[in-house]
Residue, then its C-alpha position, 0 to 999 in steps of 0.5 A: m111555500r108552493k110554486v105556481c105554474l099559472l096556464g092562461a094568466t090573462g083571462s078570468i080564471g087567470d085574473s081570479t088565481i092571480d087574486v088567490i096567490r095575492q092573498h096567500p103570499e107565505r103559501f104561493s109564489l107565482y113562478a111561470v105564466a103562460a098566456h094566448s096573446n095579450w102579452k101586455k098583461v103578461a109584462e105587467i104580472a111578470s113585473k109584479f110577481q118577479v115570474t121566472q118564465l113566461c110562455m105566450y101560445e102565439s110566436s108574434a105576442a112572444k116576440n113582443l113580451s121579450e123585447a119589452l122585458g129584454r129576456p126570453v119567453l117561449s111559445g106555442i104548444d111546446g113552450l107550455k108543455e115545457l111549462a108544465l114539465d119545468p121541475n122547479t114548479d109544484l103545481v100546475v094551473n091549467a086554466v087556458m081554452g079549448s082542446v089546447g090545454c090537454l097536452p100542457t096536462l098529461a106533461a104535468i102528469a108526466a112529471g108527478k105534478q098536481v094540476a088544478l085543472a079549469n081545462k075541461e077540455t082536456m078530460v072531455m077529448a082525453g079522458p082515458v088518455i088521461q086516466d091512463a097517465l094518472a095511473k102511469n104517475p101515482k104521485a100526479f093527481i088533478t083537483p077540478i076547477d070548475s065550480e060544479h066539479n069542485a063542489i063535487f070533489q068537496c061533497l065525495a071527500g075521497r069516497s068510494s064511487d060504489e057510494v054514489e048513486c047519482l051526481q047533480i050537476t047544477a046549471s043557470g040556465g043561461p041567457f034564454r031559459e026562458w026564451p021559447k024555441e021558436k025564437f033561437d033564430t032571433i039570437t044575437v051574439r049580444d043576446a048570447l053573451n048576456h050571461p044572467v049570473w056569471s062573468m066568463g070569457k066569450k067562448i064559454t059563455i057561448d057554451s053557457a047559452s047553449m048549454m054546451n059547457k053543461g054538457l062537456e062538464v057532465i063528460e068531465a065529471h064521467f071521466l073525473f070521478g069514475i060515474p057512468y053517464e046514467q047516473i049523472k044528471v044536469v040540474v036547472h038552478p038560476q040562483s047558481m048559489v048550490h054549485s052541485l050536488v051528490q046523491f049517495r046510496d043511502g039516500s043522503l043529498m050533499a051539496q056545496l053552497g057559495a057565492p058565484d066567486m070563482r076564487i073559492p073552487i080555485q083555492v080549494a083546488m090549490t089547498w085541498p084538504e086544507r081550507l085557508n081564509l079568503k076575502t069573498d062574500r059570504l052566503d047570508l041564507p036568511s037573505l035568500a028569497k029562494l032556491t030554485f030548480f028545474s029538469p033541461d029542456f033537452e029538445k031545446f038546448r040540442c046540445l045538451a043532449l048531443a053531449y050525452e050522446a058522445g059521451k055515451k059513444g065514447g072513442v072519438v066522438p067526445a074529442m070530435m064534438n068538442a073540437a067542432n065546437e071551438i069551430l062553431v063558435a068561433s064562427f057564430l060571434e064572427e056572425k057567419i053562422r046562426f046560433v042554431d046552426i051550432p047544434l045543427c052541426l054538431e048532431e051531423i059530426v056526432a053522427k058520423a064519428p067513425s068508432i075506435q078499436g080498443r082504448l082511445t090513444l093520445d094520437d086518436a084525439l088528436s087525429a079526431d081534434k083536426e078531423a073535426r075542424i076540418l070538417a066543421e069548417e067545411w059545414i060552415k061554408r056550405h051554409s054560410 
C-alpha cells in the first residue's frame, strides 16, 4: 500500500488520478490532498477517501475547508511544501498549475520521494536546479505524467540517451491548425478553448491553442531525458493516438500509442515498471481510418519557436518566458489582450532576458519568474 499525496486534486489530472487510485484500492491510499481554491470539492474528496492531510493554496479557501470539516487545513506554498515533505507519503503526484509547482517538487526530492510530475513548469523554470537536487538525493526520482513525456519514458525504458538519435513529440495542432495566419487577429477566448481532442483546464487549453504547451514540453523533455534541443522535434498528429516517438541511432523508431485518456500515463507514472489493469478504452487499430503527421508551422505558431529559442539560450530565459506566458494567458482569458498579443509580448521578454554566470540556482529562477510577471503586466497595461 502506497500513500499518495495529490497536489492539484480538483483539476482534470487530479480527477483522473483519483480514478486510478479508486481502481486499485489494494495498491494506493489517498493520504494527502491539496488544491487551489475549490474547497467544496476537496471536502468531498477528503470525506470519501478519509484523507489525513489537507492544504488549500488560497488562505480563505483553507479557512472555509477547516470550518466545514472541523479540522486543521494547511495553506499557501508552505502548506504545499509541508505535504510534499510529509514522511508518511510515499508518492507525490504534482498536478498543480503553473510555476507554483516548483517548490513542492524540490521539497519532495529533498525528502527522497518519487514524484509523478504533471507540472511541466517545474522543469521549464528550474530544470538545472531539479537536476542538481536529484543528483544530491539519489533515492528520489521523477516519473512524467504528461502523455508525451510518459510515452518517451516508456519508449526509452531506461536506455541511455547516447542511443537516441532524436525525440519526436506529437501535438494535436489545437483548434487553429488549419486556420490561416491572417485570421488569428479574430480569435476569441471561446475559439481558443474549443480543443478538438483533449478536455483540459483553461490555461493549458490556451497554451495548446498557441502551441506554447508544446514548446514547454520541448524544454521539459530536454531536462527530463538529457537530449539536446537540436535532437527534439515536434510533429503535428491530429488524431492524438501516437503520444510521442523515439528515433534510435540504429534507425528503429519506437512509438507509444493509446486512447487519449490521461489515466493511462498517470497509472504508468504511479506503478512503473509494473503494469496493472486499467478500465479504459482500448485502441482498435483496424477501425482507425488513418494516422497523419505534419511539420509544425513555426511562423504561424510563434510561441513554439520562442520556446525553442528560450530553451537554447538557457539560464533564466525559460523561467521568464514561462512566467510571462502565465500572466498573458490569464489576461487573454479575461479578454484584456488579443490572442496574437501573447507571442508579441513573449518575443520582447525573451529578447531582453539577461544572461547569468554559472549554473542556474533556485534564487535565479524565482527572481526571474517574479521579474517577468512584472514586465508582462507592464506590457499589458501599455497595450490594452
